[in-house]
C-alpha positions as CSV (number, residue, x, y, z in Angstrom):
1,M,-1.3,15.4,-10.3
2,S,-2.1,13.2,-13.0
3,K,-3.7,9.7,-12.6
4,S,-0.2,8.1,-13.2
5,E,1.5,10.4,-10.9
6,K,-1.2,9.4,-8.1
7,K,-0.6,5.5,-8.6
8,Q,3.2,6.2,-7.9
9,A,2.8,8.6,-4.8
10,A,4.0,7.0,-1.6
11,S,1.5,6.6,1.2
12,I,1.6,5.5,4.9
13,A,1.6,1.8,5.1
14,W,2.1,1.3,8.9
15,F,2.3,3.1,12.0
16,E,3.7,2.4,15.5
17,I,2.6,4.2,18.6
18,P,5.0,3.8,21.7
19,A,3.3,3.4,25.2
20,D,4.6,3.4,28.8
21,N,1.5,1.1,29.4
22,P,0.1,-0.6,26.3
23,E,-2.9,-1.7,28.1
24,R,-3.8,1.9,29.1
25,A,-3.2,3.0,25.6
26,K,-5.0,0.2,24.1
27,A,-8.1,1.2,26.1
28,F,-7.7,4.9,25.1
29,Y,-7.6,4.0,21.4
30,S,-9.9,1.2,21.1
31,N,-12.5,3.7,22.9
32,L,-11.5,6.7,21.0
33,F,-11.6,5.2,17.7
34,G,-12.8,1.9,17.9
35,W,-9.7,0.3,16.9
36,T,-9.3,-3.4,17.5
37,I,-5.9,-3.9,19.3
38,N,-4.5,-7.3,20.1
39,P,-0.8,-8.7,20.8
40,F,1.1,-10.3,17.9
41,P,1.2,-14.0,18.6
42,G,4.2,-14.5,21.0
43,S,4.8,-11.1,22.1
44,S,3.6,-9.0,24.8
45,D,5.4,-5.8,23.8
46,Y,3.9,-5.5,20.1
47,W,0.1,-5.1,19.6
48,H,-1.5,-5.2,16.2
49,I,-3.8,-2.1,15.5
50,D,-6.5,-2.8,13.1
51,T,-8.1,0.5,12.4
52,G,-11.0,-1.1,10.6
53,G,-10.8,1.3,7.7
54,A,-11.0,0.2,4.0
55,D,-8.3,-2.2,2.8
56,A,-6.2,0.6,1.7
57,S,-6.1,2.4,5.1
58,P,-2.9,1.8,7.3
59,D,-3.0,-0.5,10.2
60,G,-0.4,-0.1,12.9
61,A,1.2,-1.0,16.2
62,L,1.3,-0.4,19.7
63,K,4.5,-1.0,21.4
64,K,6.4,-0.8,24.7
65,R,8.1,2.4,24.7
66,K,12.0,2.1,24.7
67,H,13.0,5.4,25.7
68,P,11.4,8.7,27.1
69,Q,11.5,10.6,23.7
70,E,10.6,7.8,21.4
71,P,8.3,9.0,18.8
72,V,5.2,7.9,16.8
73,V,6.6,6.3,13.5
74,N,5.0,6.2,10.0
75,Y,6.2,3.9,7.5
76,V,5.8,4.8,3.8
77,S,5.2,2.2,1.3
78,V,7.8,2.0,-1.5
79,D,8.6,-0.2,-4.4
80,S,12.3,-1.0,-3.3
81,V,13.8,-0.2,0.2
82,D,17.2,-0.2,-1.6
83,K,16.3,2.4,-4.2
84,F,14.6,4.6,-1.5
85,A,17.8,4.3,1.0
86,D,20.0,5.7,-1.7
87,K,17.6,8.4,-2.7
88,I,17.2,9.4,1.3
89,A,21.0,9.8,1.3
90,K,21.4,11.7,-1.7
91,L,18.7,14.1,-0.3
92,G,20.5,14.8,2.8
93,G,18.6,12.3,5.0
94,K,20.1,9.3,6.9
95,I,19.5,5.5,7.3
96,S,19.4,4.8,11.0
97,M,18.6,1.0,10.5
98,A,19.5,-0.7,7.6
99,K,17.1,-2.9,5.2
100,T,15.7,-5.6,7.7
101,A,13.5,-8.6,6.6
102,V,10.1,-9.4,8.0
103,R,9.7,-12.9,6.9
104,Q,7.1,-13.3,4.3
105,M,6.0,-9.9,4.4
106,G,8.6,-7.5,3.2
107,Y,11.5,-5.5,4.3
108,F,11.9,-2.1,6.0
109,A,14.4,0.5,7.0
110,M,14.4,3.2,9.6
111,C,15.4,6.7,8.5
112,Q,15.7,10.4,9.5
113,D,14.9,13.2,7.3
114,T,16.7,16.4,7.1
115,E,15.3,17.8,10.3
116,G,16.0,14.6,12.5
117,N,12.5,13.3,12.3
118,A,12.2,9.4,12.2
119,F,10.2,7.6,9.5
120,G,10.4,4.1,8.0
121,I,10.2,3.0,4.3
122,W,8.4,-0.4,3.8
123,E,8.7,-2.7,0.6
124,T,6.1,-5.5,0.6
125,D,7.6,-8.9,-0.6
126,P,5.9,-12.2,0.5
127,N,9.2,-13.9,-0.2
128,A,11.2,-12.0,2.2
129,K,13.5,-14.2,4.2
């Protein structure tokens, strides 16, 4: 892979870990990896995970599990949610939740690959409304 290809390669930007008991999961991951895990302001069901790695390493969230088979979800950084949503559909994947704004942070969409695995795509945009 050339240097220009490496710069354009998509990478994991965020991850979400579902938990039946977020306090128990917080203790597990904090003690295992040394991650700092704190609730997002105003939320008791969504906790920010600071992995403590370099700025380029992904952070994530610990969240209250919504259903028994809810998987860990990785979010891949892309330059355009719209462009990649079209590409996902053309390649046989599905968009399970359309482009959604996270105010002043960016946009995401939830997707499924051709094998039914869930993943998200993330576009950073500080002007998102």
